[in-house]
TILUM-547921 format. One record per residue (C-alpha): x, y, z. Coordinates in steps of 0.25 Angstrom, whole numbers, plus 5000, padded with zeros to 4 digits. Example, Ala and Ser with C-alpha at 12.3 -4.5 7.8 and 13.67 -1.06 7.14 Angstrom:
BEGIN
504949825031/505549965029/
This chain:
BEGIN
540752395231/541252545231/542552575236/542652655249/543852725245/543052855240/542352865253/543552845261/544252955252/543053055254/543053025269/544553055269/544353185262/543353235271/544153195283/545353275277/544453395275/543953395289/545353385294/545753505286/544553595291/545053735295/544953775309/544653915311/545453995321/544754085331/544454225326/544854345335/543354355338/543254215343/544454235352/543854365358/542454295360/543154175367/543954275376/542754355379/542054235384/543254195393/543254335399/541754335402/541954205409/543154255417/542354385421/541154295425/542054205433/542754325440/541354385443/540954265450/542154255458/542154405462/540654385466/540954265474/542154335481/541154455485/540154355491/541254285499/541654425504/540254465507/540054335515/541354345523/540954485527/539554445531/540154335540/541054425548/540554445562/540954545572/541654485585/540454515593/539554425584/539354285588/539754175578/538654105571/538453955574/538753935559/539854025557/540853995546/542153925550/543453985547/543853945533/545153945526/545454045515/545353945504/543953895510/543454035509/543854055495/543253925491/541953955497/540953985486/540054115486/538954165477/539454235465/538254255456/536754215456/536254165443/534954135437/534854015428/534454025414/533353915416/532554015425/531154035419/529754065422/528653965420/527353915425/527253825438/526753685436/525353725440/525353825428/524953945437/525754065437/527254075434/528554045440/529954105438/530953995440/532354055444/533553965445/534654035452/536153995451/537054055461/538554035458/539854055465/541154115460/541553995452/540153995445/539653875453/538253855458/538153905473/537153875483/536754005490/536054065502/535254185501/533954255496/533554275482/532554375476/532054335462/531354435453/530654395440/530254515431/529754535417/530154655408/529154695398/529654765386/529654915389/529154895403/529654885417/530054745422/528854675429/529154585441/528554455439/529054385452/529954425464/530354315474/531254305486/531954175490/532654165504/533854085508/532953955511/532053975499/533253985490/533953865496/532753785494/532753825479/534053765476/534053655465/535153565459/535153465448/535953405437/535953545430/536453625442/535953695454/535053825456/534053895464/532653875459/531753995462/530354005458/529654145457/528154135455/527554245445/526054275447/525554315433/524254365439/525054475447/525754535434/525254655428/524254635417/525254685406/526254575410/525354455415/525054345406/523654305403/523154185412/523454055405/524454105396/525553995394/526954015399/527854105389/526654135380/526654285382/526854355369/526454495374/527754575378/526854645389/526454515396/527254415403/526954265403/527554155412/528654105404/529054235397/530454295399/530754365413/531954415420/532354375434/533254445444/533754375457/534354435469/535054345478/535654385492/536754295496/536554265511/538054235513/538654365507/537454455507/537754485492/536554505482/536654435469/535754475457/535454385445/534554425433/534154345421/533054355410/532254225409/531854165395/530354145393/530453995390/530553915403/531653805401/531353675406/532753645413/533153705426/534553715432/534753585440/533553515434/
């Protein structure tokens, strides 16, 4: 039977070598990158807080009434200064990266599925009241942008599109795209599978698109704009799902 001493000695040597591993100190470049990331996060946070303050001010101004105007039945009660400061307001409207275009279950036509994520000054999801206009367009190389779909959603429609789940909350908006109405140079041939377009002058359901959302906040009257380029591959996972 062989003695275990050689193995024990080898393990001890490896352990000692591991303990003596040299730890590299951060370089000036690493420190600058870390500081830059911290400053970017601070700027984004301050931007949200400023935008929320503007929404609060605009809401307050809209709620003011002249002495001759009768009070509404649902007029807001007097709030303390702390309660006013703690009241969340819309600071930014975002478009989730999981937004995409794909074919509906019946396989006819095409649908752009846009997931909106409004946030307050603290970067938290905020349920909103207002109207949204969604424009889906495609920019062929060297050509002007072509509108694929433009849909408007009123306050009730927007409220009905609210969804929530384990992954979070969002507003799910669907914008149908009628491929038959597209110009011949951009419409995909009938029966072409999603995302199969290889011709830069033709658009097929599932190809990359760009989305612009204009949301008018009913409380403050402010208009928030969000834009995002959507990839050509439709993800399976949606926010909150």
